[in-house]
C-alpha positions in Angstrom: -5.1 15.3 -5.7 -6.4 11.8 -6.1 -5.1 9.1 -3.8 -2.3 6.9 -5.0 -4.0 3.9 -3.4 -6.8 1.8 -5.1 -8.3 -0.9 -2.9 -11.0 -3.5 -2.9 -12.0 -5.3 0.2 -14.7 -8.0 0.1 -15.9 -10.2 2.9 -17.3 -13.7 2.5 -18.3 -15.3 5.7 -15.6 -14.7 8.3 -12.8 -14.0 5.7 -12.1 -10.6 4.2 -10.0 -10.5 1.1 -8.1 -7.3 0.4 -6.5 -6.3 -3.0 -4.7 -3.0 -3.3 -2.6 -1.2 -5.9 -0.3 1.6 -4.9 1.1 4.0 -7.5 4.7 4.8 -6.6 7.9 4.9 -8.6 9.7 2.6 -6.1 13.1 3.7 -7.5 15.9 1.5 -6.1 18.7 4.0 -6.5 20.6 1.7 -8.9 18.9 2.7 -12.2 20.2 5.4 -14.5 18.1 7.9 -16.4 18.4 8.7 -20.1 21.4 11.0 -19.4 23.3 8.2 -17.6 22.8 9.6 -14.1 21.6 7.5 -11.2 18.0 8.1 -10.2 18.0 8.6 -6.4 16.3 6.0 -4.3 12.6 6.7 -3.7 10.5 3.9 -2.2 7.8 3.1 0.3 9.2 2.3 3.7 6.0 1.4 5.5 2.6 0.2 4.3 -0.2 -0.3 6.8 -3.8 -1.6 6.7 -6.0 -0.9 9.7 -9.4 -2.3 10.5 -11.2 -0.9 13.6 -8.0 0.7 14.8 -6.2 -2.6 14.7 -3.3 -3.4 12.3 -4.2 -6.2 10.0 -1.3 -5.9 7.6 2.0 -4.0 8.1 4.9 -4.2 5.6 8.4 -2.6 6.1 9.7 -2.4 2.6 13.0 -1.5 1.0 14.1 -0.6 -2.5 13.7 -4.1 -3.9 9.9 -3.8 -4.3 8.7 -3.2 -7.9 7.0 -0.1 -9.2 3.3 0.3 -8.5 3.2 -2.6 -6.0 0.1 -4.9 -5.8 -0.8 -6.4 -2.5 -3.3 -9.2 -1.7 -4.0 -10.7 1.6 -7.0 -11.8 3.8 -7.9 -11.5 7.4 -10.7 -12.6 9.7 -13.4 -10.7 11.7 -14.5 -7.8 9.5 -18.1 -7.2 8.5 -19.6 -5.6 5.4 -19.7 -1.8 5.8 -16.6 -1.7 8.1 -13.9 0.8 7.2 -10.4 -0.3 6.2 -7.7 2.4 6.4 -4.7 2.1 4.2 -1.6 4.3 4.5 2.0 4.5 3.3 5.1 6.5 4.1 8.2 6.7 1.8 11.9 7.4 2.3 11.5 11.0 1.3 8.7 11.7 3.9 5.8 11.6 1.5 2.7 9.8 2.5 -0.8 8.9 1.5 -3.9 7.6 3.3 -7.3 6.4 2.1 -10.2 4.6 3.6 -12.3 1.9 1.9 -15.6 0.3 2.9 -15.6 -3.4 3.1 -18.3 -4.9 0.8 
C-alpha cells in the first residue's frame, strides 16, 4: 500500500522548508452520511516530523482539522541528503510512516 503522506523538504542555506500533505478522512463525528447516520469520529491524533532522531515538528490534533491536512513549516540545521521521518497515529490506532530526503 502506498503511503498516505506526500512530503517535500528543501534546504536553502540554514533553513529547511517542509511541505506535506496527509491523506486522511479527518471525520469529526458530527457529520451525517447519506442515510442520516452520524459518521464516527476518525482523525489523526499525533503527527510527527523527525530529523536525525530529533523532533522538529509535533502536532497533537483533534477532530477540528480538515480532511487531507496540509502542513508547512521550516526549521534550521538540516543539510541536503539528510533524512526526514514523518509519522502519524489516528484515534482508531492506524498509523503511517514515511521518510523523505531533504533536497
